[in-house]
N, C-alpha and C positions, 0 to 999 in steps of 0.2 A: 474397303480395306478389311481384310479378314482378321480373326483373332490372333493368328500367328504374327501378322505384321504389327498389330498393336502391342503385343507382348515384346517382340523384338525391338520395336521403336522405344518403348519404355525402358527396357534394359540398356539399350545403347545410350539413351539420354542420361540415365543414372551413371553409367560407366564413364561417359564423357565428363560429367560433373564431378565424379569421384577421382578423376585423374588417371584412369586406366586400370584400376583394380577395384573390385566390388564384391561384397558378400551379401547374398540374399537368402531369404527363407523360401523354399519351394512352396510350402503351404500358404504363406502370405501372398505370394504372387498368384497362386491358383484362386485364392479367395478374392483378391482384388479384381481379377479379370473374369471371375465366374466360370472357371473351367476346372478340369481335373488336373492333378499334378503331372500326369503323363503328357499333357499338352505342353507344360513347361519343359519337360525333358525333350520333347520333340524340337522345340525352339532352340534349346541349348545345343542339341546335336546337329541341327541344320544351319543355324545362323551364327553360332559362336564356337565353331570347331577349330582345331589347329590349322586346317587348310585356309581358314579365313583370318588367321593371325591371333587366335585366342587360346589360352590354357584354361580349362574348366575342371575344377575339383569339386567333387560332390560327396556329401555324407547323407545317407538316408536315415530315416527314423524320426521320432518326435521332435528332436532338436536338430534335424538335418538342415544342411545349408548347401548353397551353391556359391562357390568362389570363382569369379571370372577375372582373368588378368589379360590385358592386351599385351601381346608380345611385340617388343620393338628391338629388333636386332639388325646388324649390318646386312647388306645385300647378300654376300657370300654365305653367311651363316643361315639366312632364311632359305636360300636356294638349296643348300645342303640338307637342311631340315626337311624340306618338301621332298627332295629326292629320296631321302632315307625313310620317309614315312608313307610313300606312295603305295607300296604293296604290289602284288602281282596282277591286280585287275583294277581298272578305273572306269566308272560309269561317266556318261557325258555330263550330268549335273554336277558331279564332284569335280570334273575337269574344269568346268566353267567357274566353279567357286574358287578353285586353286588359282587359276589364271587371273581372275578378277582381283583376288587378294594380292597377287604378285604385281599386277599393274598398279593397283591403288597404293601399294607400298613402294612403288618405283623400283622394284627389283628387276622388273621386266618392262621394256618400253611397250606402249600400246600397239604398235605395228607388229612386234614380235608376238604379243599376246593374241592378237587377231589371227595371225598366221598359224600359230600353234592350235588354236581352237578350230580353225578350218581344217588343219591336217588330221585332227582326231574326231572330226564330226562324223555322224552316221552317213552322210552323203559321200564323204571321202572314203569311208570304209565299207561302202555298200557291197563290194565284191567279196568281202570277208564274211564268213558265217557269223551270225549274231552271237553265238556262244563264244566266239574267239575275239570279238571286238574289244572287250574290256581289257584283255591281256595285251593286245596290240596297242591300244590307247595308252596303257600304262607305260609300255616300252618306249613308244614315241615320245611321250611327255618327259620321261626320265632322260632320254638321249638329248633332247633339245635343252633341258635344264642343265645337264652336265656340260654341254657345249658352252652355255652361258657363264658357268662358274669359271 
């Protein structure tokens, strides 16, 4: 298990214990895990992103903090939030994170999630030039989610 997994596991356990909202000191976490603060930033951006169902507020500086809140909204609101925040391009790891969150929150059933990931996979898009896949992946994801709303 890597340092990223250890940090994410610790934060998740603290978040669960705190009931879904947590405030942490970036420097305290870095010291606890013997890493640089940028490693904490990496964990926050990859494991506790809006696509995964979290709101992260951050203040830098000596008394800087990270506030993490698990978002719990109804299915339609969650789907609309994802649709509106997707952007013009979507890479495959982000698509996996989004679909995983939607399945875990029961906004999308597992079969639909697997079908969507298959439709936006690199193998399904192999005839599309690499530089265009992100845009097509975003469009396909948006259209499927719009259909589900």
